[in-house]
The first five atom37 places (N, CA, C, CB, O) and aatype in JSON, in Angstrom:
{
  "aatype": [12, 15, 9, 7, 10, 7, 9, 13, 10, 13, 19, 19, 7, 0, 9, 10, 16, 13, 0, 10, 2, 19, 5, 16, 3, 17, 9, 3, 10, 3, 10, 19, 7, 18, 10, 10, 12, 7, 0, 7, 9, 19, 19, 16, 9, 9, 7, 9, 0, 10, 10, 19, 1, 1, 1, 5, 15, 9, 16, 16, 19, 1, 15, 3, 19, 3, 14, 0, 16, 7, 16, 1, 19, 3, 5, 1, 0, 16, 6, 16, 3, 14, 10, 14],
  "atom_mask": [
    [1, 1, 1, 1, 1],
    [1, 1, 1, 1, 1],
    [1, 1, 1, 1, 1],
    [1, 1, 1, 0, 1],
    [1, 1, 1, 1, 1],
    [1, 1, 1, 0, 1],
    [1, 1, 1, 1, 1],
    [1, 1, 1, 1, 1],
    [1, 1, 1, 1, 1],
    [1, 1, 1, 1, 1],
    [1, 1, 1, 1, 1],
    [1, 1, 1, 1, 1],
    [1, 1, 1, 0, 1],
    [1, 1, 1, 1, 1],
    [1, 1, 1, 1, 1],
    [1, 1, 1, 1, 1],
    [1, 1, 1, 1, 1],
    [1, 1, 1, 1, 1],
    [1, 1, 1, 1, 1],
    [1, 1, 1, 1, 1],
    [1, 1, 1, 1, 1],
    [1, 1, 1, 1, 1],
    [1, 1, 1, 1, 1],
    [1, 1, 1, 1, 1],
    [1, 1, 1, 1, 1],
    [1, 1, 1, 1, 1],
    [1, 1, 1, 1, 1],
    [1, 1, 1, 1, 1],
    [1, 1, 1, 1, 1],
    [1, 1, 1, 1, 1],
    [1, 1, 1, 1, 1],
    [1, 1, 1, 1, 1],
    [1, 1, 1, 0, 1],
    [1, 1, 1, 1, 1],
    [1, 1, 1, 1, 1],
    [1, 1, 1, 1, 1],
    [1, 1, 1, 1, 1],
    [1, 1, 1, 0, 1],
    [1, 1, 1, 1, 1],
    [1, 1, 1, 0, 1],
    [1, 1, 1, 1, 1],
    [1, 1, 1, 1, 1],
    [1, 1, 1, 1, 1],
    [1, 1, 1, 1, 1],
    [1, 1, 1, 1, 1],
    [1, 1, 1, 1, 1],
    [1, 1, 1, 0, 1],
    [1, 1, 1, 1, 1],
    [1, 1, 1, 1, 1],
    [1, 1, 1, 1, 1],
    [1, 1, 1, 1, 1],
    [1, 1, 1, 1, 1],
    [1, 1, 1, 1, 1],
    [1, 1, 1, 1, 1],
    [1, 1, 1, 1, 1],
    [1, 1, 1, 1, 1],
    [1, 1, 1, 1, 1],
    [1, 1, 1, 1, 1],
    [1, 1, 1, 1, 1],
    [1, 1, 1, 1, 1],
    [1, 1, 1, 1, 1],
    [1, 1, 1, 1, 1],
    [1, 1, 1, 1, 1],
    [1, 1, 1, 1, 1],
    [1, 1, 1, 1, 1],
    [1, 1, 1, 1, 1],
    [1, 1, 1, 1, 1],
    [1, 1, 1, 1, 1],
    [1, 1, 1, 1, 1],
    [1, 1, 1, 0, 1],
    [1, 1, 1, 1, 1],
    [1, 1, 1, 1, 1],
    [1, 1, 1, 1, 1],
    [1, 1, 1, 1, 1],
    [1, 1, 1, 1, 1],
    [1, 1, 1, 1, 1],
    [1, 1, 1, 1, 1],
    [1, 1, 1, 1, 1],
    [1, 1, 1, 1, 1],
    [1, 1, 1, 1, 1],
    [1, 1, 1, 1, 1],
    [1, 1, 1, 1, 1],
    [1, 1, 1, 1, 1],
    [1, 1, 1, 1, 1]
  ],
  "atom_positions": [
    [[187.31, 100.24, 166.51], [186.41, 98.72, 166.72], [185.19, 98.89, 167.88], [187.61, 97.31, 167.37], [184.03, 98.51, 167.69]],
    [[185.73, 99.58, 169.25], [184.76, 99.39, 169.98], [183.3, 99.85, 169.55], [185.15, 99.9, 171.04], [182.36, 99.12, 169.88]],
    [[183.04, 101.07, 168.8], [182.03, 101.78, 167.91], [181.38, 100.61, 167.53], [182.56, 102.7, 166.65], [180.44, 100.1, 168.13]],
    [[181.98, 100.16, 166.39], [181.52, 98.99, 165.19], [180.78, 97.65, 166.68], [0.0, 0.0, 0.0], [179.7, 97.05, 166.61]],
    [[181.72, 97.57, 167.77], [180.9, 96.44, 168.17], [180.0, 96.52, 169.13], [181.58, 95.5, 168.5], [179.28, 95.64, 169.59]],
    [[180.1, 97.77, 169.44], [178.18, 98.79, 170.28], [177.56, 98.38, 168.97], [0.0, 0.0, 0.0], [176.71, 97.5, 169.08]],
    [[177.8, 98.82, 167.8], [176.49, 98.56, 166.76], [175.85, 97.41, 166.68], [176.77, 98.7, 165.44], [174.66, 97.14, 166.74]],
    [[176.99, 96.65, 166.5], [177.0, 95.2, 166.38], [176.11, 94.52, 167.54], [178.51, 94.69, 166.44], [175.3, 93.61, 167.39]],
    [[176.44, 95.13, 168.65], [175.8, 94.56, 170.16], [173.8, 95.28, 170.29], [177.21, 95.57, 171.88], [172.94, 94.85, 171.07]],
    [[173.65, 96.22, 169.43], [172.81, 96.99, 169.44], [172.06, 95.93, 168.59], [173.11, 98.42, 169.05], [171.28, 95.14, 169.12]],
    [[172.32, 95.95, 167.27], [171.68, 95.3, 166.27], [170.88, 93.53, 166.32], [172.79, 95.4, 165.31], [169.94, 92.96, 165.78]],
    [[172.04, 93.19, 167.39], [171.45, 91.72, 167.31], [170.53, 91.72, 168.34], [172.48, 90.5, 167.5], [169.46, 91.13, 168.21]],
    [[170.85, 92.39, 169.47], [169.3, 92.58, 170.67], [168.04, 93.09, 170.36], [0.0, 0.0, 0.0], [166.98, 92.84, 170.95]],
    [[168.3, 94.22, 168.86], [167.05, 94.7, 168.29], [165.95, 93.11, 167.66], [167.63, 95.93, 166.85], [164.82, 92.64, 167.8]],
    [[167.12, 92.85, 167.0], [166.6, 91.76, 166.49], [166.11, 90.33, 167.49], [167.63, 91.46, 165.54], [165.02, 89.8, 167.29]],
    [[166.92, 89.89, 168.37], [165.93, 89.29, 169.08], [165.22, 89.54, 169.84], [166.13, 88.66, 169.46], [164.66, 88.6, 170.4]],
    [[164.9, 90.82, 170.22], [163.85, 91.36, 170.67], [162.93, 91.73, 170.13], [164.03, 92.04, 171.16], [161.88, 91.65, 170.76]],
    [[162.88, 92.33, 168.67], [161.69, 92.47, 167.74], [161.2, 91.8, 166.54], [161.74, 93.48, 167.36], [160.06, 91.71, 166.1]],
    [[162.41, 91.3, 166.05], [162.06, 90.26, 165.0], [161.71, 88.81, 165.61], [163.3, 90.11, 164.0], [160.78, 88.14, 165.17]],
    [[162.3, 88.5, 166.39], [162.03, 86.96, 166.68], [160.82, 86.95, 167.25], [163.05, 86.22, 167.62], [160.41, 88.01, 167.72]],
    [[159.97, 85.76, 167.34], [159.24, 85.37, 167.86], [158.9, 83.71, 168.09], [158.55, 86.05, 167.39], [158.07, 82.84, 167.83]],
    [[160.15, 83.95, 168.74], [160.42, 81.97, 169.21], [160.19, 82.29, 170.78], [162.59, 80.99, 168.85], [160.71, 83.26, 171.33]],
    [[159.39, 81.37, 171.41], [159.68, 81.21, 172.66], [160.02, 79.54, 173.31], [158.53, 81.89, 173.27], [159.7, 78.4, 172.98]],
    [[161.01, 80.32, 174.64], [161.59, 79.06, 174.65], [161.16, 78.97, 176.81], [163.74, 79.13, 173.84], [160.94, 79.98, 177.48]],
    [[161.16, 78.0, 177.18], [161.13, 77.88, 178.42], [162.13, 78.58, 179.23], [161.12, 76.69, 178.64], [161.77, 79.34, 180.12]],
    [[163.36, 78.36, 178.98], [164.5, 77.95, 179.71], [165.3, 79.78, 179.89], [165.53, 76.5, 178.63], [165.84, 80.31, 180.86]],
    [[164.98, 80.4, 178.21], [165.77, 81.89, 178.73], [164.7, 82.79, 177.79], [167.88, 82.14, 178.19], [164.18, 82.35, 176.76]],
    [[164.54, 83.69, 178.16], [163.55, 85.35, 177.69], [164.29, 85.75, 176.58], [163.55, 86.92, 178.96], [165.31, 86.25, 177.03]],
    [[164.3, 85.77, 175.6], [165.2, 86.18, 174.31], [164.9, 87.72, 174.48], [164.66, 85.44, 172.6], [165.87, 88.48, 174.45]],
    [[163.42, 88.32, 174.68], [163.45, 89.92, 174.82], [164.22, 89.92, 175.94], [162.01, 90.79, 175.0], [164.53, 91.1, 176.08]],
    [[164.73, 89.26, 176.88], [164.85, 90.4, 178.0], [166.94, 90.36, 177.57], [164.05, 89.68, 180.26], [167.72, 91.31, 177.61]],
    [[167.24, 88.85, 177.19], [168.68, 89.12, 175.96], [168.4, 90.33, 175.18], [168.9, 87.77, 174.64], [169.15, 91.29, 175.38]],
    [[167.58, 90.44, 174.41], [167.65, 91.33, 173.41], [167.69, 92.34, 173.82], [0.0, 0.0, 0.0], [168.23, 93.1, 173.01]],
    [[167.23, 93.03, 175.12], [166.61, 94.17, 175.96], [168.59, 94.57, 176.79], [164.83, 93.34, 177.45], [169.16, 95.65, 176.67]],
    [[168.97, 93.74, 177.28], [170.48, 93.44, 177.52], [171.46, 94.16, 176.84], [170.78, 92.14, 177.23], [172.17, 95.11, 177.16]],
    [[171.29, 93.12, 175.26], [172.41, 93.28, 174.49], [172.16, 94.61, 174.07], [172.62, 92.26, 173.39], [173.21, 95.18, 173.8]],
    [[170.99, 95.42, 173.9], [171.26, 97.08, 173.21], [172.08, 97.49, 174.58], [169.48, 98.36, 172.81], [173.28, 97.59, 174.84]],
    [[171.38, 97.6, 175.03], [171.52, 98.46, 176.49], [173.45, 98.66, 176.76], [0.0, 0.0, 0.0], [174.21, 99.54, 177.17]],
    [[173.57, 97.06, 176.16], [175.29, 97.02, 176.42], [176.09, 97.48, 175.33], [175.87, 95.54, 176.68], [177.28, 97.79, 175.47]],
    [[175.28, 97.55, 173.94], [175.44, 98.1, 173.19], [175.84, 99.8, 173.08], [0.0, 0.0, 0.0], [176.82, 100.46, 172.73]],
    [[174.53, 100.02, 173.57], [174.64, 101.63, 173.61], [176.02, 102.0, 174.53], [173.11, 102.38, 174.4], [176.88, 102.72, 174.01]],
    [[176.14, 101.68, 175.4], [177.4, 102.02, 176.4], [178.64, 101.51, 175.67], [177.3, 101.24, 177.99], [179.5, 102.34, 175.4]],
    [[178.78, 100.58, 175.42], [180.18, 100.37, 174.47], [180.17, 101.22, 173.36], [180.37, 98.87, 173.84], [181.33, 101.54, 173.08]],
    [[179.06, 101.92, 172.32], [179.4, 102.73, 171.98], [179.88, 104.26, 172.5], [178.77, 102.56, 171.43], [180.56, 105.2, 172.09]],
    [[179.04, 103.83, 173.73], [178.97, 105.79, 174.18], [180.67, 105.81, 174.7], [177.43, 106.43, 176.09], [181.2, 106.92, 174.82]],
    [[181.56, 104.43, 175.02], [182.58, 104.37, 175.61], [183.62, 104.62, 174.64], [182.65, 103.27, 176.28], [184.59, 105.31, 174.94]],
    [[183.48, 104.08, 173.44], [184.04, 103.94, 172.51], [184.32, 105.19, 171.65], [0.0, 0.0, 0.0], [185.35, 105.43, 171.02]],
    [[182.95, 106.09, 171.77], [183.67, 107.76, 171.39], [184.19, 108.25, 172.05], [183.05, 108.85, 171.11], [185.05, 108.99, 171.58]],
    [[184.06, 108.21, 173.59], [184.53, 109.13, 174.74], [185.94, 108.8, 174.63], [183.88, 108.87, 176.29], [186.73, 109.54, 175.23]],
    [[186.4, 107.79, 173.94], [188.23, 107.14, 174.27], [188.64, 107.64, 172.73], [188.56, 104.79, 174.61], [189.87, 107.71, 172.73]],
    [[188.08, 108.04, 171.3], [188.37, 107.9, 170.48], [188.2, 110.09, 170.58], [187.59, 106.57, 169.6], [188.76, 110.74, 169.69]],
    [[187.59, 110.67, 171.45], [187.63, 112.07, 171.67], [189.04, 112.25, 172.31], [186.39, 112.62, 172.6], [190.02, 112.86, 171.89]],
    [[188.88, 111.62, 173.3], [190.34, 111.55, 174.23], [191.57, 111.82, 173.71], [190.63, 110.25, 174.77], [192.33, 112.72, 174.06]],
    [[191.82, 110.65, 172.5], [192.95, 110.38, 171.69], [193.05, 111.15, 171.34], [193.12, 109.62, 170.9], [194.2, 111.52, 171.59]],
    [[192.41, 112.04, 170.64], [192.66, 112.69, 169.57], [193.38, 114.39, 170.03], [191.18, 112.66, 168.75], [193.76, 115.21, 169.2]],
    [[193.42, 114.56, 171.43], [194.12, 115.8, 172.0], [195.38, 115.69, 171.65], [194.04, 116.0, 173.47], [196.07, 114.69, 171.42]],
    [[195.67, 117.11, 171.63], [197.45, 117.52, 171.58], [197.47, 118.64, 172.18], [198.26, 117.77, 170.08], [196.75, 119.62, 172.31]],
    [[198.72, 118.19, 172.61], [199.09, 118.89, 173.15], [200.43, 120.29, 172.35], [199.36, 117.93, 174.14], [201.33, 119.85, 171.63]],
    [[200.34, 121.86, 172.61], [201.41, 122.16, 171.78], [202.36, 122.84, 173.25], [200.91, 123.33, 170.26], [201.96, 122.86, 174.41]],
    [[203.52, 123.29, 172.8], [204.47, 123.7, 173.89], [205.28, 124.58, 172.88], [205.38, 122.38, 174.75], [205.65, 124.35, 171.73]],
    [[205.43, 125.74, 173.77], [206.14, 127.3, 172.94], [207.21, 127.56, 174.08], [204.81, 129.03, 172.72], [206.88, 127.86, 175.23]],
    [[208.44, 127.43, 173.68], [209.07, 127.98, 174.48], [210.02, 129.52, 173.87], [209.84, 126.78, 175.0], [210.01, 129.68, 172.64]],
    [[210.68, 130.44, 174.61], [210.66, 131.4, 174.49], [212.44, 131.83, 175.21], [209.24, 131.83, 175.04], [212.68, 132.26, 176.35]],
    [[213.43, 131.54, 174.12], [214.36, 131.7, 174.9], [215.24, 133.1, 173.84], [215.16, 130.06, 175.25], [214.8, 133.63, 172.82]],
    [[216.83, 133.42, 174.69], [217.42, 134.35, 174.11], [219.02, 133.56, 174.0], [217.23, 135.8, 174.98], [219.78, 133.03, 174.81]],
    [[219.02, 133.89, 172.24], [220.26, 133.26, 171.74], [221.45, 134.31, 172.63], [220.35, 133.31, 169.79], [221.21, 135.52, 172.57]],
    [[222.67, 133.88, 173.42], [222.9, 134.52, 174.2], [224.59, 135.4, 173.0], [222.97, 133.47, 175.79], [225.15, 136.4, 173.46]],
    [[225.04, 134.81, 171.71], [225.67, 134.92, 170.89], [225.16, 136.35, 170.2], [225.66, 133.7, 170.23], [225.99, 137.2, 169.88]],
    [[223.95, 136.53, 170.04], [223.61, 137.88, 168.89], [222.43, 138.49, 170.29], [222.55, 137.25, 166.67], [222.29, 139.71, 170.38]],
    [[221.87, 137.82, 171.01], [221.04, 138.54, 171.89], [219.61, 138.82, 171.13], [0.0, 0.0, 0.0], [219.02, 139.81, 171.55]],
    [[219.16, 138.3, 170.38], [217.78, 138.05, 169.79], [217.24, 136.88, 170.56], [217.8, 137.74, 168.17], [217.74, 135.91, 171.13]],
    [[216.49, 137.16, 170.43], [214.84, 136.37, 170.9], [214.67, 134.74, 170.11], [213.18, 137.62, 170.11], [214.6, 134.92, 168.89]],
    [[214.61, 133.55, 170.39], [214.27, 132.36, 169.86], [212.93, 131.94, 170.15], [215.13, 131.44, 170.25], [212.68, 131.85, 171.35]],
    [[211.95, 131.66, 169.31], [210.96, 131.26, 170.07], [210.65, 129.62, 169.17], [209.64, 132.57, 170.11], [210.61, 129.31, 167.99]],
    [[210.52, 129.03, 170.21], [210.06, 127.42, 169.36], [209.02, 126.56, 170.08], [211.48, 126.25, 169.24], [208.79, 126.41, 171.28]],
    [[208.44, 126.02, 168.96], [206.76, 125.29, 168.7], [206.97, 124.28, 168.62], [205.83, 125.53, 167.52], [207.64, 124.02, 167.62]],
    [[206.57, 122.93, 169.6], [206.4, 121.88, 169.66], [204.74, 121.43, 169.79], [207.26, 121.57, 170.58], [204.04, 121.81, 170.73]],
    [[204.29, 120.6, 168.74], [203.08, 119.93, 168.67], [202.97, 118.25, 169.27], [202.75, 120.03, 167.15], [204.0, 117.61, 169.09]],
    [[202.09, 117.68, 169.81], [202.47, 116.57, 169.96], [200.73, 115.98, 170.44], [203.89, 116.52, 171.06], [199.94, 116.24, 171.34]],
    [[200.76, 114.86, 168.97], [199.48, 113.82, 169.56], [199.42, 112.67, 169.47], [198.34, 113.93, 169.13], [199.99, 112.09, 168.55]],
    [[198.93, 112.22, 170.11], [199.03, 110.68, 170.0], [198.48, 109.94, 168.68], [198.24, 110.1, 171.18], [197.38, 110.17, 168.17]],
    [[199.47, 108.97, 168.19], [198.89, 108.68, 167.02], [197.86, 107.66, 166.99], [199.81, 108.38, 166.21], [197.82, 106.74, 167.81]],
    [[197.2, 107.79, 166.23], [195.92, 106.36, 165.87], [196.78, 105.17, 165.68], [194.81, 106.53, 164.17], [197.88, 105.14, 165.13]],
    [[195.9, 103.91, 166.37], [196.4, 102.57, 166.51], [196.33, 102.28, 164.76], [195.34, 101.46, 167.67], [196.68, 101.19, 164.3]]
  ]
}
């Protein structure tokens, strides 16, 4: 979701900066466009960082000795964060 929002902000900012030739007295559309493009880049980078962080997994290995038979028992468990 945040990656898509970042791309959307960047595209809207690029349109305001490069595609429109409208002059207004009360707002500078080029500055607004550059600000939106900067915000889009920041939101995209944060979204990618959160996506990479979410995909990490933890593997736990336990080794025990069964008292009845005296054999070694290995247990493996892997935990991953579920995707929303």
